[in-house]
TORLOTI-998435 format. One record per residue: residue in three letters; x, y, z of N, C-alpha, C in turn; residue number from 1. Coordinates in Angstrom, 2 decimals, always signed. Atoms other than C-alpha are relative to their C-alpha. Example, Ala and Ser with C-alpha at 12.3 -4.5 7.8 and 13.67 -1.06 7.14 Angstrom:
// TORLOTI-998435
  aa     n.x     n.y     n.z    ca.x    ca.y    ca.z     c.x     c.y     c.z   i
 ala   +0.89   -1.19   +0.00  +12.30   -4.50   +7.80   +0.90   +1.20   +0.00   1
 ser   -0.82   -1.19   -0.06  +13.67   -1.06   +7.14   -0.77   +1.09   +0.73   2
This chain:
// TORLOTI-998435
  aa     n.x     n.y     n.z    ca.x    ca.y    ca.z     c.x     c.y     c.z   i
 unk   +0.71   -1.22   -0.33   -8.90  -87.43  -18.51   -1.48   -0.22   -0.26   1
 unk   +1.44   +0.16   +0.12  -12.63  -87.37  -17.95   -0.57   +1.00   -1.01   2
 unk   +0.65   -0.83   +1.01  -14.98  -85.90  -20.54   -0.38   +1.36   +0.57   3
 unk   +0.39   -1.28   -0.62  -16.27  -83.22  -18.12   +1.20   +0.91   +0.19   4
 unk   -1.21   -0.79   -0.21  -12.74  -82.10  -17.33   +0.54   +0.54   -1.33   5
 unk   -0.44   -0.44   +1.33  -11.78  -81.95  -21.01   -0.89   +1.14   -0.49   6
 unk   +0.94   -1.04   +0.40  -14.91  -79.88  -21.68   +0.28   +1.31   +0.72   7
 unk   -0.31   -1.19   -0.78  -14.01  -77.45  -18.86   +1.30   +0.65   -0.50   8
 unk   -1.26   -0.54   +0.50  -10.42  -77.06  -20.11   -0.18   +0.63   -1.38   9
 unk   +0.28   -0.56   +1.32  -11.70  -76.47  -23.64   -0.69   +1.36   +0.11  10
 unk   +0.70   -1.28   -0.18  -14.03  -73.71  -22.41   +0.97   +1.10   +0.41  11
 unk   -0.99   -0.99   -0.43  -11.15  -71.94  -20.66   +0.87   +0.40   -1.19  12
 unk   -0.84   -0.29   +1.16   -8.99  -72.23  -23.81   -0.75   +0.85   -1.03  13
 unk   +0.79   -0.78   +0.95  -11.79  -70.93  -26.05   -0.20   +1.43   +0.49  14
 unk   +0.17   -1.34   -0.56  -12.35  -67.99  -23.70   +1.30   +0.79   -0.11  15
 unk   -1.27   -0.70   -0.03   -8.65  -67.12  -23.45   +0.57   +0.25   -1.40  16
 unk   -0.66   -0.09   +1.29   -7.53  -67.76  -27.05   -0.94   +0.15   -1.19  17
 unk   +0.96   -0.11   +1.09  -10.72  -67.74  -29.13   -0.58   -1.34   -0.38  18
 unk   +0.71   +1.20   +0.41  -13.11  -70.22  -30.67   +0.92   -0.96   -0.74  19
 unk   -0.80   +1.03   +0.63  -11.47  -73.49  -31.68   +1.28   -0.33   +0.74  20
 unk   -1.25   +0.24   -0.73   -8.53  -73.21  -29.29   -0.11   -1.22   +0.90  21
 unk   +0.18   +1.14   -0.89   -9.98  -75.77  -26.87   +0.13   -1.32   -0.72  22
 unk   -0.10   +1.23   +0.78  -10.34  -78.41  -29.54   +1.43   -0.21   -0.51  23
 unk   -1.38   +0.11   +0.48   -6.84  -77.63  -30.88   +0.92   -0.49   +1.12  24
 unk   -0.86   +0.38   -1.12   -5.26  -78.00  -27.43   -0.33   -1.38   +0.56  25
 unk   +0.45   +1.22   -0.66   -7.32  -80.91  -26.12   -0.91   -0.81   -0.92  26
 unk   +0.84   +0.73   +0.97   -8.51  -83.07  -29.06   -0.61   -1.26   +0.62  27
 unk   +0.64   +1.24   -0.42  -10.88  -85.98  -28.58   +0.90   -1.18   -0.32  28
 unk   -0.69   +1.24   +0.27   -9.39  -89.43  -28.34   +1.46   -0.05   +0.40  29
 unk   -1.40   -0.01   -0.42   -5.98  -88.38  -27.05   +0.07   -0.15   +1.51  30
 unk   -0.20   +0.18   -1.44   -4.84  -89.56  -23.65   +0.89   +1.13   +0.52  31
 unk   -0.73   -1.11   -0.61   -3.77  -86.54  -21.61   +0.18   -0.27   +1.48  32
 unk   -0.27   +0.15   -1.43   -2.18  -86.58  -18.17   -0.21   +1.35   +0.67  33
 unk   +0.27   -1.23   -0.75   -3.46  -84.00  -15.69   +0.67   -0.12   +1.36  34
 unk   -0.63   -0.09   -1.32   -1.23  -83.12  -12.76   -0.78   +1.01   +0.82  35
 unk   +0.86   -0.82   -0.84   -3.09  -81.62   -9.83   +0.74   +0.57   +1.20  36
 unk   -0.51   -0.55   -1.24   -2.38  -79.40   -6.87   -0.49   -0.87   +1.14  37
 unk   +0.43   +0.79   -1.16   -2.84  -80.81   -3.37   -1.49   +0.17   +0.26  38
 unk   +1.44   -0.22   -0.18   -6.35  -79.32   -3.39   -0.83   -0.69   -1.08  39
 unk   +0.73   +0.71   +1.06   -7.25  -81.29   -6.55   -0.23   +0.81   -1.26  40
 unk   +0.17   -0.85   +1.18   -7.27  -78.34   -8.98   +1.02   -0.39   -1.06  41
 unk   -0.98   +0.31   +1.05   -5.65  -79.06  -12.38   +1.14   +1.01   +0.03  42
 unk   -1.17   -0.87   +0.01   -2.11  -77.66  -12.48   +0.70   -0.03   -1.36  43
 unk   -0.62   +0.13   +1.32   -0.55  -79.01  -15.68   -0.72   -1.08   -0.80  44
 unk   +0.55   +1.01   +0.91   -1.86  -80.89  -18.70   +1.11   -0.36   -0.98  45
 unk   -1.13   +0.49   +0.79   +0.68  -83.03  -20.53   -0.48   -1.08   -0.97  46
 unk   +0.25   +1.03   +1.00   +0.42  -85.06  -23.75   +1.29   -0.78   -0.20  47
 unk   -1.21   +0.77   +0.29   +2.87  -87.66  -25.03   +1.10   +0.87   -0.59  48
 unk   -0.97   -0.86   +0.67   +4.57  -84.92  -27.09   +0.62   +1.04   +0.93  49
 unk   -0.53   -1.00   -0.93   +5.10  -82.63  -24.07   -1.10   +0.77   +0.71  50
 unk   +0.93   -0.80   -0.81   +3.49  -80.04  -21.78   -0.83   +0.91   -0.90  51
 unk   +0.91   -0.85   +0.76   +0.44  -78.36  -23.26   -0.19   +1.34   +0.72  52
 unk   +0.29   -1.22   -0.76   -0.44  -75.88  -20.53   +0.32   -0.20   +1.48  53
 unk   +0.03   -0.07   -1.45   +0.07  -74.91  -16.94   -1.20   +0.88   +0.32  54
 unk   +1.22   -0.72   -0.36   -3.16  -73.73  -15.33   +0.35   +0.89   +1.19  55
 unk   -0.39   -0.94   -1.03   -2.31  -70.60  -13.35   -1.06   +0.20   +1.06  56
 unk   +0.95   -0.25   -1.09   -3.90  -69.63  -10.05   -0.99   +1.11   -0.36  57
 unk   +0.92   -1.03   +0.46   -5.49  -66.70  -11.91   -1.05   -0.53   -0.97  58
 unk   +0.98   +0.61   +0.89   -7.49  -69.16  -14.03   +0.36   +0.07   -1.46  59
 unk   -0.44   -0.10   +1.39   -5.48  -68.53  -17.21   +1.07   -1.04   -0.27  60
 unk   -1.00   +0.97   +0.41   -3.33  -70.95  -19.15   +1.32   +0.67   -0.29  61
 unk   -1.35   -0.35   +0.44   +0.43  -70.61  -19.53   +0.39   -1.10   -0.97  62
 unk   -0.27   +0.98   +1.05   +1.41  -72.32  -22.76   +1.37   -0.66   +0.15  63
 unk   -1.26   +0.69   +0.24   +4.10  -74.94  -23.18   +0.24   +0.02   -1.50  64
 unk   -0.31   -0.01   +1.43   +5.85  -75.28  -26.54   -0.93   -0.94   -0.77  65
 unk   +0.91   +0.94   +0.67   +3.72  -78.31  -27.42   -1.39   +0.61   -0.15  66
 unk   +1.28   -0.70   +0.08   +0.57  -76.35  -26.61   +0.04   +1.13   -1.02  67
 unk   -0.16   -1.08   +0.98   +1.89  -73.42  -28.66   -0.07   -0.51   -1.42  68
 unk   +0.05   +0.59   +1.35   +2.41  -75.66  -31.68   -1.43   -0.38   -0.37  69
 unk   +1.40   +0.38   +0.27   -1.14  -76.95  -31.36   -0.86   +1.23   -0.28  70
 unk   +0.77   -1.22   +0.25   -2.56  -73.44  -31.12   +0.36   +0.61   -1.35  71
 unk   -0.42   -0.54   +1.28   -0.50  -72.30  -34.08   -0.69   -0.74   -1.15  72
 unk   +0.66   +0.80   +1.04   -1.96  -75.15  -36.15   -1.51   +0.19   +0.02  73
 unk   +1.45   -0.06   -0.12   -5.50  -74.63  -34.83   -0.63   +1.37   -0.15  74
 unk   +0.54   -1.36   +0.10   -5.88  -70.83  -34.99   +0.56   +0.69   -1.23  75
 unk   -0.43   -0.73   +1.19   -5.73  -68.67  -38.10   +0.95   +1.12   +0.39  76
 unk   -0.91   -1.14   -0.19   -2.85  -66.20  -38.36   -0.78   +1.27   -0.25  77
 unk   -1.08   -0.29   -0.93   -2.30  -63.59  -36.98   -0.39   -0.18   +1.47  78
 unk   +0.52   +0.12   -1.36   -4.25  -64.64  -33.86   +1.07   -0.41   +1.00  79
 unk   -0.94   +0.24   -1.12   -2.06  -64.46  -30.72   +1.44   -0.21   -0.45  80
 unk   -1.36   +0.19   +0.53   +1.11  -64.27  -32.83   +0.80   +1.30   +0.02  81
 unk   -0.99   -1.07   +0.13   +4.18  -62.06  -32.64   +1.04   -0.54   -0.98  82
 unk   -0.86   +0.47   +1.08   +6.31  -62.34  -35.79   +1.36   +0.69   +0.09  83
 unk   -1.38   -0.49   -0.03  +10.10  -61.99  -35.69   +0.75   -0.49   -1.24  84
 unk   -0.83   +0.39   +1.13  +12.82  -62.24  -38.32   +1.21   -0.82   +0.42  85
 unk   -1.19   +0.83   -0.20  +16.17  -64.02  -38.62   +0.88   +0.44   +1.16  86
 unk   -0.93   -0.48   -1.02  +18.09  -61.78  -36.23   -0.37   -0.43   +1.42  87
 unk   +0.45   +0.40   -1.34  +16.02  -62.85  -33.20   -0.18   -1.50   +0.16  88
 unk   +0.34   +1.41   -0.05  +15.40  -66.47  -34.10   +0.86   -0.83   +0.95  89
 unk   -0.79   +0.89   -0.87  +18.37  -68.17  -32.38   -0.16   +0.31   +1.48  90
 unk   +0.13   -0.40   -1.40  +17.87  -66.20  -29.17   -1.33   -0.44   +0.59  91
 unk   +1.33   +0.38   -0.49  +14.13  -66.80  -28.84   -0.12   -1.51   +0.09  92
 unk   +0.03   +1.47   -0.05  +14.56  -70.51  -29.63   +0.65   -0.51   +1.29  93
 unk   -0.67   +0.37   -1.24  +16.85  -70.65  -26.57   -0.76   +0.48   +1.24  94
 unk   +0.80   -0.47   -1.12  +14.17  -69.00  -24.42   +0.31   +1.42   +0.42  95
 unk   -0.29   -1.39   -0.30  +15.53  -65.45  -24.52   -1.20   +0.86   -0.40  96
 unk   +1.14   -0.88   +0.24  +13.06  -62.55  -24.55   +0.04   +0.62   -1.39  97
 unk   +0.14   -0.66   +1.30  +11.78  -60.89  -27.74   -0.15   +1.50   +0.23  98
 unk   +0.01   -1.45   -0.17  +12.36  -57.15  -28.08   -0.75   +0.69   -1.13  99
 unk   +0.90   -0.70   +0.91  +10.08  -54.63  -29.79   +0.68   +0.39   -1.31 100
 unk   -0.63   -0.46   +1.23  +12.65  -53.40  -32.30   +0.15   -1.09   -1.05 101
 unk   -0.12   +1.11   +0.94  +12.76  -56.87  -33.89   -1.36   -0.54   -0.45 102
 unk   +1.34   +0.48   +0.34   +8.96  -57.36  -34.15   -0.38   +0.49   -1.40 103
 unk   +0.41   -0.35   +1.36   +7.84  -57.45  -37.79   -1.51   +0.16   -0.10 104
 unk   +1.45   -0.07   +0.00   +4.13  -57.99  -37.10   -0.51   -0.57   +1.32 105
 unk   +0.62   +0.52   -1.22   +1.81  -58.67  -34.18   -1.51   +0.14   -0.11 106
 unk   +1.46   -0.03   -0.02   -1.86  -59.44  -33.68   -0.47   +1.28   +0.69 107
 unk   +0.56   -1.25   -0.56   -3.79  -56.19  -33.08   -0.70   -0.23   +1.33 108
 unk   +0.77   +0.28   -1.21   -5.76  -57.91  -30.32   +0.84   -0.34   +1.22 109
 unk   -0.85   +0.34   -1.14   -2.76  -58.66  -28.10   +0.00   +1.14   +1.01 110
 unk   -0.06   -0.95   -1.12   -2.89  -56.95  -24.71   +1.15   -0.41   +0.91 111
 unk   -1.05   +0.38   -0.96   -0.10  -56.80  -22.13   -0.53   -1.06   +0.97 112
 unk   +0.39   +1.10   -0.88   -0.24  -59.99  -20.07   -0.57   -1.20   -0.72 113
 unk   +0.54   +1.13   +0.78   -1.69  -62.18  -22.85   +1.09   -1.02   -0.29 114
 unk   -0.89   +1.06   +0.46   -0.12  -65.52  -23.69   +0.08   +0.10   -1.52 115
 unk   -0.18   -0.15   +1.45   +1.35  -65.32  -27.20   +0.93   -1.06   -0.56 116
 unk   -0.88   +0.88   +0.76   +3.04  -67.44  -29.83   +1.03   +0.90   -0.68 117
 unk   -1.05   -0.74   +0.68   +6.38  -66.08  -31.01   +0.42   -0.85   -1.19 118
 unk   -0.24   +0.77   +1.21   +6.83  -67.18  -34.61   +0.98   +0.73   -0.91 119
 unk   -0.90   -0.57   +1.00   +9.37  -66.65  -37.39   -0.85   +0.46   -1.18 120
 unk   +0.73   -0.52   +1.17   +8.31  -64.70  -40.46   -0.30   -1.11   -1.01 121
 unk   +0.23   +1.13   +0.91   +8.61  -67.99  -42.39   -0.99   -1.01   +0.55 122
 unk   +1.04   +0.85   -0.54   +6.15  -69.68  -40.05   +0.30   -0.83   +1.23 123
 unk   -0.18   +0.90   -1.14   +7.84  -71.96  -37.46   -0.11   +0.71   +1.35 124
 unk   +0.10   -0.51   -1.36   +7.16  -71.50  -33.77   +1.40   +0.11   +0.61 125
 unk   -1.29   -0.23   -0.65  +10.15  -70.00  -31.93   -0.10   -0.16   +1.51 126
 unk   +0.20   +0.09   -1.44   +8.69  -69.89  -28.44   -1.37   +0.48   +0.39 127
 unk   +1.27   -0.46   -0.56   +5.77  -69.04  -26.19   +0.31   +0.86   +1.21 128
 unk   -0.23   -0.85   -1.16   +5.43  -66.37  -23.54   -1.10   +0.98   +0.25 129
 unk   +0.97   -1.01   -0.44   +3.68  -63.39  -22.02   +0.32   +1.33   -0.68 130
 unk   -0.16   -1.30   +0.64   +3.15  -60.16  -23.97   +0.25   +1.06   +1.07 131
 unk   -0.30   -1.12   -0.90   +4.68  -57.13  -22.24   -0.56   +1.30   -0.54 132
 unk   +0.56   -1.18   +0.67   +3.24  -54.65  -24.74   -1.24   -0.43   -0.78 133
 unk   +1.12   +0.30   +0.88   +0.08  -54.41  -26.81   +0.55   -0.35   -1.38 134
 unk   -0.43   +0.33   +1.35   +0.24  -55.69  -30.39   +0.46   +1.22   -0.76 135
 unk   -0.39   -1.24   +0.69   +0.35  -52.13  -31.72   +1.30   +0.55   +0.58 136
 unk   -1.22   -0.48   -0.64   +3.02  -51.16  -29.18   +1.23   -0.78   -0.42 137
 unk   -1.13   +0.83   +0.43   +5.21  -54.07  -30.22   +0.54   +0.47   -1.35 138
 unk   -0.42   -0.43   +1.33   +5.28  -52.77  -33.78   +0.52   +1.44   +0.01 139
 unk   -0.33   -1.43   +0.01   +5.58  -49.07  -32.91   +1.25   +0.35   +0.80 140
 unk   -1.12   -0.37   -0.85   +8.21  -49.06  -30.16   +1.33   -0.44   -0.62 141
 unk   -1.34   +0.31   +0.49  +11.91  -49.04  -31.02   +0.87   -0.62   +1.09 142
 unk   -0.77   +0.60   -1.09  +13.04  -50.33  -27.62   -0.97   -0.64   +0.98 143
 unk   +0.81   +0.64   -1.03  +11.80  -52.44  -24.74   -0.34   -1.43   -0.35 144
 unk   +0.36   +1.40   +0.16  +10.75  -56.01  -24.20   -1.43   -0.11   -0.53 145
 unk   +1.33   +0.24   +0.56   +7.82  -57.13  -26.34   -0.64   -1.24   +0.61 146
 unk   +0.52   +1.26   -0.52   +7.47  -60.71  -25.07   +0.99   -0.58   +1.00 147
 unk   -0.77   +0.77   -0.96   +8.74  -62.38  -21.92   -0.15   -1.45   -0.44 148
 unk   +0.07   +1.36   +0.56   +9.57  -65.75  -23.49   +0.18   -0.99   +1.14 149
 unk   -0.02   +0.99   -1.08   +8.74  -68.52  -21.05   +0.70   -1.27   -0.43 150
 unk   -0.60   +1.22   +0.54   +9.79  -71.45  -23.25   +0.39   +0.22   -1.45 151
 unk   -0.46   -0.02   +1.38  +11.89  -71.49  -26.41   -0.25   -1.35   -0.64 152
 unk   +0.32   +1.24   +0.71  +11.15  -74.08  -29.07   +1.22   -0.89   -0.23 153
 unk   -1.20   +0.80   +0.20  +14.77  -75.30  -29.16   +0.53   +0.15   -1.41 154
 unk   -0.64   -0.14   +1.31  +17.03  -75.71  -32.20   -0.96   -0.35   -1.14 155
 unk   +0.80   +0.29   +1.20  +15.47  -75.68  -35.66   +0.31   -1.41   -0.47 156
 unk   -0.21   +1.34   +0.53  +15.01  -79.07  -37.27   +1.12   +0.03   -1.03 157
 unk   -1.11   +0.07   +0.93  +18.14  -80.06  -39.11   +1.16   +0.92   +0.34 158
 unk   -1.06   -0.92   -0.41  +20.26  -77.47  -37.26   +0.93   -0.71   +0.97 159
 unk   -0.91   +0.76   -0.85  +23.15  -79.54  -35.96   +1.03   +0.89   +0.69 160
 unk   -0.99   -0.90   -0.59  +25.26  -76.47  -35.08   -0.56   +0.77   +1.18 161
 unk   +0.62   -0.78   -1.07  +22.78  -74.96  -32.64   +0.31   -0.62   +1.37 162
 unk   -0.21   +0.46   -1.37  +23.48  -75.16  -28.91   -1.35   -0.39   +0.57 163
 unk   +1.26   +0.30   -0.67  +20.85  -76.78  -26.71   -0.45   +1.19   +0.84 164
 unk   +0.54   -1.09   -0.82  +18.57  -74.40  -24.83   +0.55   -0.07   +1.40 165
 unk   -0.47   -0.05   -1.39  +19.77  -73.25  -21.43   -1.04   -0.61   +0.92 166
 unk   +0.93   +0.61   -0.96  +18.24  -75.09  -18.49   -0.36   +0.96   +1.08 167
């Protein structure tokens, strides 16, 4: 990836997720593969560990689980986070949606349509997706979908009884 392209992707990430997100997603010195549309526009950015982002036609990033892990490490909590407890964990890890009645906490700055990190109260990333409610709405509502989970993080480390995520 060229330096100019990395700089442009970092600017988009910083705009969408906040200062420092670009460096967290696209660090210096790492070889990243950029898949392009037929017109030459970046479509996906992939690292050795997996897909970081898909670059939507609206100019916003859609996070992959690998990108979500990088953002979680690079941004202070509660930024772009929706926190769930034990009852939702196995479902969200498989890529199932997160519902408002199970939300324990959410970033006040989340707006419907934002890309969010769905995390367990103990810290690990469960999945990434699109917020369907505001952060305050996620905590206040007793029903309804809070997050459309695009990608689940898969079974927890050391969990040999968990089923693989649905394809």
